[in-house]
C-alpha positions in Angstrom: -8.1 11.0 5.9 -5.5 13.5 7.3 -6.1 12.6 10.9 -5.8 9.0 10.3 -2.9 6.1 10.4 -2.3 4.0 7.2 -0.2 1.0 7.1 2.3 0.3 3.6 4.0 -2.6 2.7 7.9 -1.9 1.7 10.4 -3.7 0.1 13.2 -4.3 2.9 16.2 -4.3 -0.4 15.4 -1.1 -2.4 12.8 0.5 0.1 10.0 0.6 -3.0 6.3 0.1 -2.0 4.2 -2.8 -2.4 1.6 -1.4 -5.4 -1.6 -2.1 -7.4 -1.0 -1.7 -10.9 -4.1 -2.0 -13.1 -2.5 -1.0 -16.5 1.6 -2.1 -16.5 2.4 1.4 -17.8 1.6 3.3 -15.0 3.3 3.6 -11.7 0.2 2.1 -10.3 -1.5 2.9 -6.8 -0.1 2.7 -3.5 -1.6 0.0 -1.3 -2.9 1.0 1.8 -4.0 -0.5 5.1 -6.2 0.7 8.0 -4.4 -1.7 10.5 -1.1 -3.8 10.7 -2.5 -6.7 10.9 -4.1 -6.4 8.0 -0.9 -5.9 6.3 0.5 -8.5 7.5 -2.7 -10.8 6.5 -2.5 -10.0 2.3 0.8 -10.3 2.7 0.7 -13.7 4.4 -2.3 -14.9 1.9 -1.1 -13.5 -1.0 2.7 -13.9 -1.1 3.5 -16.1 2.0 7.1 -17.0 0.5 8.4 -13.6 -0.1 6.6 -12.3 3.2 9.7 -11.9 4.9 11.1 -9.4 2.1 8.8 -6.8 3.1 8.1 -4.3 6.1 5.3 -3.1 7.3 5.9 1.1 7.9 3.1 3.3 9.3 1.9 6.9 7.8 0.1 9.4 8.9 -2.5 10.8 6.7 -1.4 14.4 6.6 1.8 13.0 4.9 0.0 10.7 2.1 -0.5 13.1 -0.4 3.5 14.4 0.0 4.3 10.6 -0.7 2.0 10.1 -3.5 3.5 13.2 -5.6 7.5 12.1 -4.1 7.2 8.5 -5.5 4.6 9.4 -8.7 1.7 7.1 -7.9 -1.5 7.7 -9.8 -3.5 7.2 -6.3 -4.3 4.7 -3.7 -5.2 1.9 -3.3 -7.2 1.4 0.3 -7.6 -2.5 0.9 -11.0 -3.3 3.0 -10.4 -7.2 3.1 -7.1 -8.5 2.8 -8.0 -12.3 2.2 -10.2 -11.7 -0.8 -9.0 -9.3 -1.7 -11.3 -6.4 -1.8 -9.3 -3.1 -2.6 -10.9 -0.1 -3.7 -8.8 2.6 -6.0 -8.8 6.4 -5.3 -7.1 8.1 -7.8 -5.0 11.5 -6.2 -5.3 15.0 -8.1 
């Protein structure tokens, strides 16, 4: 995971990342995509009317742990199929 590059969706207005929140009281899981076009497909399929409010940002795997700690995320939600969507939740320790 450390040598890969991941793609995230970030709100242009305030810089927050798009997250999955299975429990509304948690900070949630950071949504990660393996490809830039997967992030765009996810956005256009599930939030087309607000897609222009988001930007795709790349993140080296080596910086993933520090980003999770800084923002207080529980873990990552790896999107393997952006159209269905199929998401694997991984908790950060």
